[in-house]
N, C-alpha and C positions, 0 to 999 in steps of 0.2 A: 371436897372439890373433885369433880370428874375430869378426866383427861380425855383428849380427843383420841379416837382410835388410830393406831398406826397403820397406814396403808402400805400394802405390799407394792414395791416399785414396778412390778410387772402386772399389777391388777388391770384387767381390761377396762377400758372406758365403757360407760353404760350404754352408749348408742349401738344398736345392732347394725351390722353391715349386710347381713343375709338373713332373711326371715322367710321360712316356708311354713305354710299352714295347710294340712291335708293335701299337700302337693303331689301331683302325679306327672311323670314324664315317660315318653316312649317314642314310637314311630308311627306316623299316621294317627289313627285313633286308638292304637294298641298301647296300653300302659305297661311298661316294664317295671317301673317302681311307682308305688302309690301310697297314699295316706301318710306322707312324710311331714312330721313336725320337727323343724330344726331352726335354731337361732344361733348365729355366729356373731359375737361381739367384736368390736374393734380391739386389736391387740392379741386376739386368741390365735393359737396354733393348733389346729384340729386335724387329726389323722382319721381318714375314712378307710376302714378295713372291711373285708368280706371275702367269701369264697369266690373262686372263678365263676363268672356268670351270674353273680348275685344281684348285679345292678348298680354297683358303686360308680362305675364310669358313666353310666346313663344318668345317674343322679347329678354328677358334677357337670356333665355336658348340658343337662337341663338348666342348671343354674346359669351357665354361660350363654344359654340361648342357642346351643348348637343342635338340639333336637326338640321334639314337640313337647310343649307344655299342655297336658291334656286334662288337668284338673287341679283344684285348689288354688292357692294364691302364692305368689312369689314377689317379695319386695327386696330391692337392692338399695342400700344407702338410704332407706326410708321412702323410696319411691316404688310404685309398681314396676316390675322388671321391663314391661313393654313400653314404659314411658321414660326409661333411663336414657338420656342423650349421650352422656359421657361414658361410653362403654369401656374406654381405656382405663378407667378406675379399677376395673376388674381384669387382672392380667392372667393369661393362660400360659402355663409352661408345659408343653407336650413332652412326650418321650423323645429320647435322643434320635430314634430312627428317622425323624423328620429332617435331620442333618446327615444325609447319606454321603457316601464318598463321591457322588456325582455333583454335589454342591461345590461350585467354584466361586467361593466368596471368602473374604476375610472375616475375622470375628467382628471387627468394627463395622463392616458392611451389614452383617446380619443384625447386629444390635441397632444399627441406624434405622432398620425397617420398623422398629418399635416406635419411632417418632412419627410415622406416617399419620396417625390420627390427630397429631398436634400441629401438622404443617398447614400453612395457609393455602391460598388458591393455586399458587405456582408449584407447590409441593417440593420446594428446594430447601435443603438444610441450611440454616443460618448459623452464625457463630455460636449463638446460645444453644441451638440444637446439638451442635458438635460437643459443646461442653457437657451437656446432659449425657450424651453417648459415652464420653470419656469417663465421666463420674460413675456411670453404671458399670462399666468394665472394671473400674477401680474397686467398686463395692464388692464385686465377685472375685477379686483377686486376679484379674486377667489384663491389667493395664499393659503389662509387658508383652502380651500376645495379640494386641489390637490388629497388627498387620499380618498375622498368621492365618493361613487358609484353614477353615474349620475342619476340612476333611483330614487334616494332619493332627488334629487335637485328640486327646484321649477322650474316652466316654464321659468321665467326670467333668472334664473341661468343657465338653460340648453342652452338658447340662447347665453349666454355669453361664455359657453364652446365651442359652435360651432364657435363663433367669434375668440376665442383664437386658435382653431384648424387652421383656415385660417391664422392667424397671425404667427403661428409656421412655416408655409411654406414660410414666408417672403413675403406675398402678399402686393402689392402696391395699388391694387384696390380691394375693397370688393363689391361683388354683393350680396345683401341680399334680401331674399324672406320673406316678411311679418314678420319682426323681433318682432313686438309688438302684433301680433294676439294672442288672448287668454291669454294675460298677464295683470295682474291688473295694475291700474294706478300708484301706488307707484313703482312697478317694472319697468314700462315704463320709469319713470323719472330716475331711477338708470341706466337703459340701455342707456338712452340719455346722461347721464353724462359720461358713459364709452366711447360712440362714440365721445363725445366732446374731450376726452383725445386723442383718436386716430386721430382726425382731427388735433389737435395740433402737432402730430407726423408726419403729412403730408400724411396720408392715404386718398385716394380718395374713395368715396362711391356712389354706385347706389343702391337705396333702393326701391324695389317693395312693395307697401303698399296700403291698403284701408283706413287707418286712420292715418293722419299726427300726431295728438296728441302731445305727448312730443317731437317728432322728429322735429317739425316745426321750432324750434329756431335754428336748425343746418343747415337748407337747404340753398343752394345758388340758386338752380333752381328746377322747377317742370315741368315735361313733362306728357302729358295725351295721352293715347292710347284709341281709340274708333273705333270699326268696323274694326280693323286690320290696322289702320293708325294712325300716329302721328297727333293729332289735336291741340295740344298746346305745346309750349316750351317757358318758360319765368320765370321771377323772382317770388318768393312767393307773393310779393306785387301786381304784375300784375295779378297773378292768383286770388288772393282775390278780386281784383277790378272787374274782369270779372264775378265773382260769385255774386257780389252785386245785391240785388233785383232791378229789373226795373219795374216801375208801369205797371200793366196789362199785363206783358209779357207772362203770362200763358194763356191769352185769345187769341186764334188763329185768332180772328177777331178784335183785339184791334185797337183803333185809338188814335191819339194825341188829346190834348184838343181842337185843332182848327177844329177837325172833319176830318182831312186828314188821309189816311191810314198810318200806321207806316212805316218807312223806312226800308232798308235792315238790316239784322242782324249785330251785331257788329263783327269786325274781330275776327276770331277764336272762335266765339260763340259756346258754347257747347250745343249739342242737348239734353243731359240729364246729370244728376248729375254724374260727373266722379268718385266720391267716393262712392263705393258700399259697404254697411255694411254687405253684405251677406257672404263675406269671400273670399276664394281662387279664383284665375283666372283659368279657365279650358280651355282657348284657347290661 
């Protein structure tokens, strides 16, 4: 008698939420990233790594519709991206610098702006909207800071406000840009705990980052962008294995111990360290 396979509780559901086929994105008619094949399924937590200027932010902004789609196909939630009406299903969490010291608003007021796509003709928050805002703040651990001005919050707390804003729009997928940049290690772990709670709620995440750090324990996949192309797509374990030191691999004229020239590079071998500590991606 055969037994049914045991399913991992975090196994992603089969439906894709993001599908790119030979996709290219850029500015005007100039492609910065091109020939990208990428599928993200519901429930996945995918990190996007790459050197500064490699094109990782251009790729993510292309998925979000914030720059030009110049080639290939893009499907979101099973629909062509340009036909997707409910854009709030795809939530964007920008870097903290969008909440500068000049912003005079409370955490609750910032999060409430995430409800705008869901409001009716009069654009006024109803009781149900306020409940969603309160729940979003609770999910990110900031219920007690609802009335606090965001300019007085720490960097990590401001990141969580921006996550709550996307959740208030009932986003099913969060696209996050450098959520841990400029945040101390303790706050990174708090943020990772918040994201873990969202994972348990079934939220899918695509995280552009230069530092895996505290987020590494959450990831199901890592993709690497270099030179405007996707050069790696695999599990965190496979990524770590490919970055493992190889004897003499820094020597361009290295040989094996038997004196023969070294063989071809490993599949998907990275030409340079894909994690660039210098900061934001400008391409």
